[in-house]
C-alpha positions in Angstrom: -14.1 -4.9 6.7 -11.7 -7.2 5.1 -9.5 -6.4 2.4 -7.6 -8.9 0.6 -4.4 -8.3 -2.1 -2.5 -10.3 -4.2 1.1 -9.3 -5.5 1.6 -8.1 -2.0 5.3 -8.3 -1.7 5.7 -7.2 -5.4 6.6 -3.6 -6.2 3.1 -2.0 -6.8 1.4 -4.8 -4.0 3.7 -4.1 -1.3 3.2 -0.2 -1.8 -0.6 -0.3 -1.7 -0.3 -2.6 1.7 1.9 0.0 3.2 -0.6 2.5 1.8 -3.5 0.9 3.0 -2.7 1.0 6.9 -3.2 5.0 6.9 -6.8 4.1 6.4 -7.2 0.6 8.4 -4.9 -1.8 11.0 -3.3 -4.2 9.9 -5.7 -6.8 11.2 -8.0 -6.5 8.6 -5.6 -6.9 5.5 -5.0 -9.8 4.0 -2.1 -10.3 1.7 -2.0 -13.1 -0.4 2.3 -14.6 -1.6 3.2 -17.2 -3.3 6.4 -17.6 -0.8 5.7 -16.8 2.6 9.4 -16.9 3.9 9.3 -13.8 1.5 6.8 -12.0 3.9 7.7 -12.6 7.5 7.7 -8.6 7.9 4.5 -8.7 7.4 3.4 -11.3 9.7 5.7 -9.6 12.3 3.3 -6.6 11.6 0.3 -8.4 12.3 -1.0 -8.8 8.7 -3.2 -12.1 8.1 -0.7 -13.5 5.1 -1.8 -16.2 3.5 0.3 -18.2 0.7 -1.7 -18.8 -2.8 -1.4 -19.9 -6.4 -3.9 -18.2 -9.2 -4.3 -21.7 -10.7 -4.9 -23.4 -7.6 -8.8 -23.1 -6.7 -8.5 -24.1 -3.0 -5.9 -21.7 -2.6 -7.1 -19.1 -3.9 -10.8 -19.6 -2.7 -9.3 -20.0 0.7 -7.6 -16.3 0.0 -10.6 -15.0 -1.1 -13.2 -16.3 1.4 -15.2 -13.8 3.3 -13.6 -10.4 1.6 -15.4 -7.5 1.7 -12.8 -5.2 -1.2 -10.4 -7.4 -3.2 -7.1 -5.6 -4.8 -6.2 -7.8 -7.3 -2.7 -7.4 -8.6 -2.1 -9.5 -11.6 0.8 -11.6 -11.2 4.2 -10.8 -13.6 3.9 -12.7 -16.5 5.0 -11.8 -20.5 1.7 -12.8 -22.3 -1.8 -12.2 -22.5 -2.9 -15.7 -23.0 -1.5 -16.0 -19.5 -2.9 -13.5 -17.4 -5.9 -14.2 -19.2 -6.1 -17.6 -17.8 -5.2 -16.4 -14.3 -8.1 -13.7 -14.3 -10.6 -16.5 -15.2 -9.6 -18.3 -12.1 -9.8 -15.2 -10.1 -13.5 -14.7 -11.0 -14.4 -18.1 -10.6 -13.3 -17.6 -6.9 -14.5 -14.2 -6.3 -18.0 -15.5 -7.5 -17.8 -18.8 -5.8 -16.7 -16.7 -2.3 -18.7 -13.7 -3.0 -16.0 -11.4 -3.0 -17.8 -8.2 -2.0 -15.9 -5.5 -4.2 -13.1 -6.2 -6.9 -10.3 -3.5 -7.3 -8.4 -4.4 -10.6 -5.3 -2.9 -11.8 -5.5 -1.7 -15.2 -3.0 0.1 -17.5 -3.6 2.8 -20.5 -2.3 -0.1 -23.3 -5.8 -1.5 -23.5 -6.7 -0.2 -26.9 -7.8 -2.2 -29.5 -5.4 -1.1 -32.0 -2.3 -1.2 -29.4 0.0 -3.9 -30.3 1.7 -4.0 -26.5 2.2 -7.6 -26.0 -0.3 -7.1 -23.0 -2.6 -4.8 -24.8 -5.4 -7.7 -24.9 -5.4 -8.7 -21.6 -5.7 -5.1 -20.1 -8.6 -4.8 -22.8 -10.5 -7.9 -21.6 -10.0 -7.1 -18.6 -13.0 -4.6 -18.5 -15.4 -6.6 -20.6 -14.7 -9.6 -18.6 -15.7 -8.1 -15.2 -18.8 -6.3 -16.8 -20.3 -10.1 -17.6 -19.6 -11.3 -14.0 -22.1 -9.4 -12.6 -19.4 -8.9 -9.7 -19.3 -4.9 -8.5 -16.1 -3.6 -9.4 -13.8 -0.7 -10.1 -10.5 -0.5 -12.7 -7.2 1.3 -11.6 -5.5 2.1 -15.0 -1.8 3.1 -14.6 0.2 5.3 -16.7 3.8 4.2 -17.3 5.7 3.6 -14.1 8.4 6.7 -13.6 10.3 4.9 -10.7 12.8 2.7 -13.6 13.9 5.6 -15.1 16.0 6.4 -11.9 18.6 3.4 -11.8 18.7 3.7 -15.8 19.8 7.1 -15.7 23.7 5.7 -15.1 23.2 3.9 -18.5 21.8 6.8 -20.5 24.6 8.8 -18.8 26.9 6.5 -20.7 25.3 6.4 -23.5 24.6 10.0 -23.6 21.1 9.2 -25.7 17.6 8.1 -24.6 17.2 5.7 -27.0 13.6 4.8 -26.9 12.0 4.0 -29.7 9.0 6.7 -29.6 9.8 8.8 -32.5 8.1 12.4 -31.4 5.4 11.0 -29.4 4.7 11.3 -25.5 4.5 9.2 -22.7 2.9 10.0 -19.5 3.8 8.5 -16.2 2.5 7.6 -12.5 5.0 6.7 -9.2 4.4 3.7 -7.4 4.1 5.1 -4.4 1.4 7.3 -6.0 -0.4 4.7 -7.4 -0.6 2.5 -4.6 -1.8 5.6 -2.2 -4.5 6.0 -4.8 -5.7 2.3 -4.5 -5.8 2.3 -1.1 -7.5 5.7 -1.0 -10.3 4.2 -3.4 -10.4 0.8 -2.0 -11.4 2.4 1.5 -13.3 5.3 0.7 -17.0 4.4 0.0 -17.4 7.8 -2.5 -14.7 6.3 -4.8 -15.0 2.4 -4.8 -17.8 3.5 -7.3 -18.8 0.0 -9.2 -18.0 -0.1 -13.0 -15.9 3.3 -12.3 -12.6 3.2 -14.4 -9.7 5.5 -13.1 -6.7 6.5 -15.0 -4.0 7.7 -12.8 -1.4 9.8 -14.5 0.8 13.4 -13.8 -0.4 16.3 -14.6 1.4 16.3 -18.0 3.0 14.2 -20.7 6.6 14.2 -22.5 8.2 14.0 -25.3 11.6 12.3 -25.5 13.5 15.5 -26.0 11.4 17.2 -22.8 12.4 13.8 -21.2 16.1 14.2 -22.1 16.2 17.8 -20.9 14.4 16.4 -17.5 17.3 13.8 -17.3 20.3 15.9 -17.9 19.5 18.6 -15.2 18.9 16.0 -12.7 21.9 14.3 -13.3 24.1 16.8 -14.5 25.2 15.1 -17.8 24.3 16.1 -21.3 21.5 13.5 -22.5 20.4 13.7 -25.4 17.7 11.6 -27.8 18.7 8.9 -30.1 16.2 6.0 -30.5 16.9 2.6 -31.7 14.8 0.8 -33.5 12.2 -1.7 -32.4 14.1 -4.6 -33.6 17.5 -3.1 -31.7 15.7 -2.4 -28.5 14.2 -5.9 -28.3 17.4 -7.5 -28.9 19.2 -4.8 -26.6 17.4 -5.9 -23.6 16.1 -9.1 -24.2 18.2 -10.6 -21.1 15.1 -12.0 -19.4 13.3 -13.1 -22.4 11.2 -9.5 -22.1 12.8 -7.9 -25.2 9.9 -8.0 -27.2 7.2 -7.1 -24.8 9.7 -3.7 -23.8 9.7 -3.1 -27.6 6.3 -3.6 -27.9 5.0 -0.9 -25.3 7.2 1.5 -27.0 5.5 0.5 -30.8 2.3 1.5 -28.7 4.0 4.5 -27.9 5.1 5.4 -31.1 1.6 5.5 -32.1 0.6 7.9 -29.7 -1.2 5.4 -27.2 0.2 6.2 -24.0 0.1 9.7 -23.6 -3.1 10.2 -21.6 -3.0 12.7 -19.1 -6.4 12.7 -16.7 -7.1 14.4 -13.0 -8.0 11.6 -12.0 -5.2 11.4 -9.4 -6.0 14.8 -8.0 -9.5 13.8 -7.9 -8.9 10.6 -5.7 -6.1 12.5 -3.5 -7.0 16.1 -3.3 -3.7 16.9 -4.9 -1.4 16.4 -8.1 0.7 13.3 -8.5 3.9 14.2 -7.8 5.9 15.7 -11.2 8.4 13.7 -13.2 11.2 16.0 -12.3 10.4 16.2 -8.7 10.3 12.6 -8.2 13.5 11.7 -10.5 15.2 14.4 -8.5 14.4 12.7 -5.2 15.1 9.1 -5.8 18.2 10.0 -8.0 19.7 11.8 -5.0 19.0 8.4 -2.8 21.3 6.3 -5.4 
């Protein structure tokens, strides 16, 4: 078997690569990267590492050649337009090289009325895959819990969570748990079901006061909830030009569109996803 994954040195992709080795040898895993020098540790570990560009047909075709299962982790970009263009290149290459099965990363912000900047891409993904005739499985992630941990010192200083969420809730999953589920689905015939969509979440969601309570207990500092406006939030976190995208995500959250909870993780892994309090406690102790 040949497993190919994009984003192999990224936040999620690198953890999927690691999780895959619990099921298959490194020699069966091809890792697509944009900069080979950043993946020397993977080469040393016996992985087949290839440089590629989503918009270069030759390199993308070479990456997907002889692939039985392709784990598609999209590039990090701020617009649906660029990601849809990338997806089209991926699908052309997958059809040309006769990829056996695509496992594609989705996100819970894919509803038709969702204002999140990347919602159009995540809504387009399943519909476009359905047109291709390719076998595919989509794994939708809830919000990643991981960014909460390095954010705690700022929240302690502010004394408040400031997400513009109103009274609505958010659901979370850790990168590690998501990666474990991706690897298990990709390597398990009974889970690698064509046209199947899984949604990975923890076992409950959280309002912002509930989240503040957890962060207060873990940090030992009183943290409340005093939301900014969407514009204030966008302006505050616009250092890399992503302020509007972040604000649009919480805009979706304030509409109750990011609060989904499922037991798909438990169905895949045979145990619940790591709970939010346990996850934050463990990772915060490592800061």
